[in-house]
N, C-alpha and C positions, 0 to 999 in steps of 0.2 A: 820472412814468413812466406810460406807457399800457399797458393790457393788451390783448393781441391776442385778438380774439374766437375762440372755439373753432370749428373747422371743423364743418360741418353733420354729417358722418359721426361725428366725435368726440362731438359733443353728443348725437346719436342713440344712440351706443353707451353713453355715460354714463347716459342716461335708461333704457335697457334694463337696464343693470346694477343701477341703483337699484330699478327695478320688480321684478326678480328678488329682490334683497335684501329688499324689502318683503314679497314673497310668502313667502319662506323664514321671515322673522321671524314673520309672521302664522300660519304653519303650525307654528311652534315648532321648526323645523329649524335647527340651528347653521349659521352662515354659513361655508362653505369656498369660498375664492375660485376654486379650480379648478372646482368644481361650478357656481358662479355663471357662470363663463365658458361652460361647456357649455350651461347653461339659457338664457343670453342670446345664444347663438350668436355669440360673439366670442372672439378669442384670449385665452389666459391673460395674455399680456403686456399686452393692452389693459386687462384688469381691474386688474392691478397698477399700471399707469400712472395710472389714476384713483384707485385705492384700494390703497395699499401693504399694508394689514392688514385683516383682517375687522372689527376695531373701527372703522376709519375708515368702512367701508361701513355698519356698524350705526349709527354716530353720524349719518351722512348721512340714513339712513332715519328716525332719531328727530328730526332737526332741525326739521321743521315742527311736531311736537308740542311740543317745547321752546319754540319761538318763540310758539306759541299760548298756552302756559301762562304765559310771561313777559308777554304782552300782557294776559292775564287778571289777573295780579298787579298790573300797572300800573293797570288799571281798579279793582281792589279798593282799592288805595292812595288812589285819588281819592274813594272813598266817605266820607261824613262819620261814619258809625257804625262804630266799631272792631270790635265783636264780629261783626256780620253780614258785614263785609268779610273778616275772618279766616276765618269759617266758610265763606263762599262760595269763597274761594280754596282752602282745604283740600279742600272737596268737589270742586272742579274738578280738583285735583291727584290725588285718589283716582280720580275718573272717568277721567282721562286715562291713568293707569297701568293701569287695567282694560281700556281700549279700545285702547290702543296698546302692543303687546308689546315694542316697541323701547325704550320709556321706562324701565321698571324697571332693566334692566341698565346703561343709560347713566347714570341718576341715581345708582345705587349704586356705580359705578366710582370709584375714588380718583384715577385719572389718565385722561386722554383723549388720543386720537390727533389730534384736530383742535382748533386754538385756538378756533374758534367754539363748540364744545361746552363748553369750559372757561369761556368768556365767558358763555354762556347759563346754565350751571349756577351760576356765581358770582352772576350777576344775580338768579336765582331765589332763591338762599339769602339774599341781601341784602334782597330785597323781602319774603320770608317773615319775616325778622328784624324789619323795619320794621312789618309787620302785627301781629306778636306784641307788639312794643314799644308800639304804639298801643293794643292791647287791655289791656296792663298799665297804661299811663298813664290809660286811661279807667276803670280799676278793674274791668274785665270779666274779666280772666284772672288766675288765681293767680300772684302775682309769683314764687313759687318754681319755677314751670314755665318751663323754658328751651327754646330751639331744640333743644339737644342732647337734651332729653327727648322732644320731640314728633316729631322725624324718625324715630327707630326705631319709635315707636308708630304713626305713619302707615304705615310699611312693614308693620307687623303687621296693620293694618286691610286693606291691599291683599292681603297673603298670606292672611289669614283668609277674605276674600271669594272669593279664587281657589279655595281648597280646599273651600269650602262646596259641598254636594251639588247646588245648583241648576245645572241644565244651561243654562238660558235666560240669556243675557247680561244681559237686562233685570232678571231676578230677582237676579243677582249684583250689579248696580249698586245695587239697592234694599237688599240685604244690606250692602253696603259703606257706604251712607249711614246705615243703622241703627247699624252698628258705630262709624262716625265720630261719630254723635250721642252714643253712650254715652261715647266717649273725651272729647269736648268737654264733656259734662256734668261730667266729673271735673276738667276744667281750669278751668271757669268759676267765678268767685267768686260766692258767694251774697249 
């Protein structure tokens, strides 16, 4: 079965809708599809044809970040040293969540509007599990610490860095790295 390429105007409209969605997410404004239509200067029906729910648009905005994080995890898995690989991936995951406002709600959601989002999230979880298993097998990570332990703790690192009084995003990233270091010091075997 072949796929019919999108008409140029449909592709342009979709691109404008996604750009508006990206801007709203970056500004911390909840996505409302009627407002997206107005800001993108397209009809409401056009927005709903491309994105039937606000979650579908949010997931589309988050997709490049999820894909980049999955690629980072793949590179980490190829590294020979388990602990630096795990640390590097977790640092990238924290950084990504601090710099891309679309990622935290999409990663935290239990269900997703788009199959691609579900696939990417499951892939990330699986690779994170492999990285942790490698650290366990190498004797680098406390065997009692599980994925189920680390995921909420990482969310806590991101949250704590976000509420930190530092207004400068670079300072916030440094704070997050420091908090992650403290967390991982508690996970690492001595």
